[in-house]
N, C-alpha and C positions, 0 to 999 in steps of 0.2 A: 503492499499499501503506500502511496505517495503521499505524504502530508502536506498539506498548502500549496494543492493544485486541485484543477477539476477533475483529474483523474479517478480520485475517491469519490468523489459525488456523483459523477455520470461514466459510470465503468463501461458505458457502449461507445463513449466517443474514442476515435480512433488514437492511437500513440502518436507523437510527433516522427516525422518520418528521420529527420535527423537532429541532435542538440549537442553543445558543446563548446567550448571556447576558442575563439576565432582573434586576433588581432586586426581591427578596422581602422583604418587609416584617417585621421581627423583634419579636416580641411577647413576648419572654421578661420574665420580673420585672427581671431585669440589664439586658439591653439592649433599646432600643426604638429605631425608627429602619427604614431601609433596607440591605440587605447586596448586594453584586453577587454572583452566582453562576452556574456554567456549569449550564444546563439539559439534558436528554435525554429526548425523548419516544418510548419504545420503539415498535417495532410492535405487541407485545401489549399496548398501552395504559397502560404503566406509566410516570408520569414520576417521574424522578429527577434528583438536583442533587450538585453537586461544588462544592467552594471554587474551583477553578480549573478550566479546560480542559484542562489537562494532566495531571489528575486520573482523567479518563475513562479507565477501562480499566485504570489503576494501583491505583487505591485503591478503597474502598467507596463506594458514594455515602453522601452526610450523610443523605439520606431518600430511599424508595422509596414511593409513593404511585399505588394503580392509580384509573384515570380514571373507568373504567365507572360508569354511573349518576350521575356529578356534576354538578354545578351548576355552569356557566361563564358568565360573562358580562362586561362592561365595568362599571367601579365610578365614580362620579363624586362617593361621599361624603368621598374624603379630599383631594377639594379638587387632584388633581395630576391633568397629563395623562398618556394613555396605562397607564392602572392596569384589571388587569380581576382577577378574583377566581376562585376554583376551590373549591368546596365539596364534598370526597369525600361520597360516600354512605356511609362505612365510618366516618368518623370525625366529632366533634364540634369539628373545627376550620378554620378559613376561611385560605385561603391568601390573600395579596395579591400580585399580582406586577406590576413597571412595564416595559414596554419602552420601548426608545429613540425610538421614532415610530409613528406611527399603522398606517404599513406592516409594521412589523417585529408590533405588537401582534395584527393582522388575521391576519396568517400562523401566529401562535401560537394563536390563537382558534379558525380553521380548522382547525388540526392536531388540539386538544385535543377539540373538536366531535365530529372523526370517530372518536376514542377514547371518547368518553362513550357513543356510539351505533354499536358494532363492527357 
């Protein structure tokens, strides 16, 4: 049983297809760099993230993005290993993510690819 999430209250709700920590590139006017965030890719194709793992199910996500129709792929332009990007269909924003390993990056890319083409 997962405490603090809707899974225990709604047992028939499909589990998220992918979840885990990724580093997200920050491009605001004040902050630049990489921030570690807890990402959850829901079964309905929405990617959301939280500041910490413990916030999932307790707090509202910092952001929710629909992946259907998005452009996703490995990115080598930043000179860092295990970086991939996501360009949602709806927005004029590019998300850059950095995984901890090639295997972790592949896991996220495969899950996201399924959400892009449901």
